[in-house]
C-alpha positions in Angstrom: 81.8 64.4 24.6 82.3 68.3 24.9 78.8 68.4 26.3 79.9 66.2 29.3 82.9 68.0 30.3 80.7 71.3 30.2 78.6 69.7 32.6 81.3 68.1 34.5 83.1 71.6 34.6 79.8 73.5 35.7 79.4 71.0 38.6 82.6 71.5 39.9 82.5 75.2 39.8 79.2 75.2 41.4 80.6 72.7 44.2 83.8 75.2 44.7 81.4 78.0 45.3 79.6 76.4 47.8 82.8 75.5 49.7 83.8 79.4 49.2 80.4 80.6 50.5 80.4 78.0 53.4 84.0 79.3 54.4 83.1 83.0 54.2 79.9 82.0 56.5 82.2 80.4 59.1 84.7 83.2 59.3 81.9 85.7 59.5 80.6 83.3 62.2 83.7 83.2 64.2 84.3 86.9 64.0 80.9 87.6 65.5 81.3 84.9 68.4 84.7 86.0 69.2 83.2 89.9 69.3 86.1 90.8 66.8 89.2 89.7 69.2 90.5 87.8 66.3 90.5 90.9 64.2 91.9 93.3 66.9 94.8 90.9 67.6 95.5 90.8 63.9 95.6 94.7 64.1 98.0 94.3 66.8 100.7 92.9 64.8 100.2 94.5 61.6 100.0 98.2 63.4 103.0 97.3 65.7 105.8 99.0 63.6 103.7 102.3 63.8 103.4 102.5 67.4 104.5 105.7 69.3 108.1 105.9 69.9 110.2 106.6 72.9 110.4 110.4 72.2 106.4 110.9 72.2 106.5 108.8 75.5 108.6 111.4 77.3 106.6 114.2 75.9 103.5 112.5 77.4 105.1 112.0 80.8 106.0 115.4 80.8 102.6 116.2 80.3 101.7 114.2 83.5 103.4 117.1 85.4 100.6 119.1 84.2 98.1 117.0 85.4 99.4 117.2 88.8 99.5 120.8 88.9 95.7 120.8 87.8 95.1 118.3 90.6 96.4 120.8 93.1 94.6 123.7 92.1 91.4 121.4 91.8 91.7 120.6 95.7 93.6 123.4 97.0 91.0 124.5 99.4 90.8 121.0 101.2 93.8 119.7 102.7 92.8 116.8 103.9 91.3 115.8 100.8 94.3 116.6 99.1 96.5 114.4 101.2 94.1 111.8 100.5 94.4 112.2 96.7 97.9 112.1 96.9 98.2 108.9 99.1 95.6 107.5 96.4 98.0 108.3 93.5 101.2 106.8 95.4 99.1 103.5 96.1 97.8 103.1 92.6 100.8 104.2 90.6 102.2 100.7 91.2 99.0 99.0 89.9 99.1 101.0 86.4 99.5 99.6 83.2 101.3 102.0 80.6 99.8 101.3 77.2 100.0 102.9 73.6 97.0 103.6 71.4 96.9 101.6 68.3 93.7 102.7 66.8 91.3 105.5 67.7 87.7 106.1 66.5 87.1 109.3 68.1 84.5 110.8 65.5 81.0 109.8 65.1 78.7 107.7 67.0 80.9 105.3 68.4 83.7 106.8 70.2 86.6 104.4 71.3 90.4 103.8 71.4 92.2 100.5 71.1 95.2 99.8 73.2 98.2 97.4 72.5 97.9 95.9 76.2 95.2 93.0 76.6 94.3 90.3 79.0 97.8 89.0 79.0 98.9 92.1 80.8 96.5 92.2 83.4 94.1 94.4 81.7 90.3 93.7 82.7 86.9 94.9 81.6 85.8 98.0 83.7 89.6 99.3 84.3 89.7 102.9 84.4 92.0 104.5 81.7 93.7 107.9 82.1 95.9 110.0 80.1 97.5 113.4 80.3 95.2 115.9 81.7 92.7 113.2 83.4 90.3 110.7 82.7 89.7 109.1 79.1 87.3 106.5 79.9 86.9 102.8 80.8 88.0 99.5 79.3 84.6 97.8 77.7 86.4 94.6 76.0 89.6 92.9 76.0 91.6 90.3 73.6 94.6 88.4 74.3 96.9 91.4 73.1 94.4 94.4 73.1 91.9 96.3 74.9 89.1 98.6 73.7 88.1 101.7 75.8 85.0 103.5 75.7 85.4 107.3 75.7 83.7 109.8 77.9 82.4 111.1 74.6 80.6 108.0 73.7 76.8 108.0 74.2 77.8 104.7 76.1 79.7 106.4 78.8 77.6 107.3 81.9 79.6 108.0 85.2 79.1 110.1 88.4 81.1 113.0 88.8 81.9 115.5 91.3 81.7 119.2 91.1 84.6 120.6 93.6 83.6 124.3 94.2 79.8 123.5 95.1 80.6 120.2 96.6 77.7 118.3 94.8 77.5 115.4 92.6 76.1 115.1 89.2 76.1 112.7 86.0 78.3 112.9 83.1 76.8 111.4 79.9 78.7 111.0 76.4 76.6 112.9 73.7 78.4 111.8 70.5 80.6 114.8 70.3 83.7 116.3 71.6 81.8 117.7 75.1 79.9 115.5 77.1 76.7 116.7 79.1 76.8 117.1 82.8 73.2 116.5 84.4 72.3 118.0 87.6 68.9 116.8 89.0 68.0 120.0 90.8 67.5 123.4 89.0 68.9 125.3 91.7 72.3 123.4 91.5 75.0 125.8 92.1 77.1 125.6 89.0 79.5 128.0 87.1 81.2 128.2 83.8 84.9 127.4 84.7 83.9 124.8 87.4 86.3 121.8 87.7 84.8 118.6 87.4 86.3 115.2 88.6 85.1 111.6 89.2 82.9 111.5 92.0 83.8 110.2 95.5 80.6 108.2 95.4 81.0 106.4 92.1 81.4 102.7 92.3 82.6 102.5 88.9 86.3 104.2 89.2 88.5 105.7 91.6 87.6 109.0 92.9 89.3 112.7 92.3 90.4 111.9 88.9 90.4 115.4 86.9 88.0 115.5 84.1 87.2 118.8 82.6 85.8 122.1 83.2 82.3 123.6 82.7 82.0 125.2 79.5 78.3 126.2 79.0 75.2 125.9 80.8 71.8 125.3 79.9 68.9 126.5 82.3 65.9 125.6 79.9 64.7 122.6 81.9 62.7 123.0 84.7 63.4 120.1 86.6 67.0 120.1 86.0 70.4 121.9 85.1 72.7 120.7 82.4 76.1 121.7 81.2 78.7 121.1 78.6 82.1 119.8 79.7 85.5 120.5 78.0 87.7 117.6 78.8 91.2 117.9 79.9 92.4 114.7 78.4 91.9 114.9 74.5 91.6 111.6 73.0 92.6 113.1 69.5 95.7 113.7 70.6 97.0 111.2 73.1 99.4 108.3 71.9 100.0 106.8 75.8 97.5 106.1 78.4 97.4 104.6 81.8 95.2 101.7 82.7 94.3 101.4 86.5 93.7 97.7 87.4 90.6 96.7 88.6 90.6 96.3 92.7 88.4 93.6 94.3 
């Protein structure tokens, strides 16, 4: 009789383990299919008490004034172009979405931030994200409550940029560290340390004339092109509040 009970108990425990493993498999499969949306929405709720407060938001808003000063310095030699920038700002501010940073992965290979605004707020994949100082990156994924932003420092980031002093275009590529690389496909390209870099007027991925950074160093080793390291104006390590520019069709 004792052996029968042991066999019955063993079978029951074996069936229970099978159901446990099956449940884990279904959960992981759902997370895979949803691309982590469930996890990010869950993180949205548990992190809500720790979001930046109103005081921090006021500090960030003051920093935006500094960004405006940088823009004026960046385009002061071209009055017509400056008026176009100011006109763009006035028309786009109505479409901005203010969002708080609730998680960040700014070190290592995968560099992104997660915001507390998602598809329910009108955020779309491809939306431009800016912070005090200038451009941060673009939205690459959204859930109902949150959105993920690929930073300019991520190796996945590749954007057309503009060097204002010499009036030339280049390609900004994230390199997995805090200083993305600027690639100019001409050995004789006119570029100097201290040059301002902004989003390109020719870019189809984001609005033009958004401040990005300053040329920090130049590499002349390659014979076919010139590369440089860029010091970003908007620091993703420190920013708690951002602006999301809605995608315009």
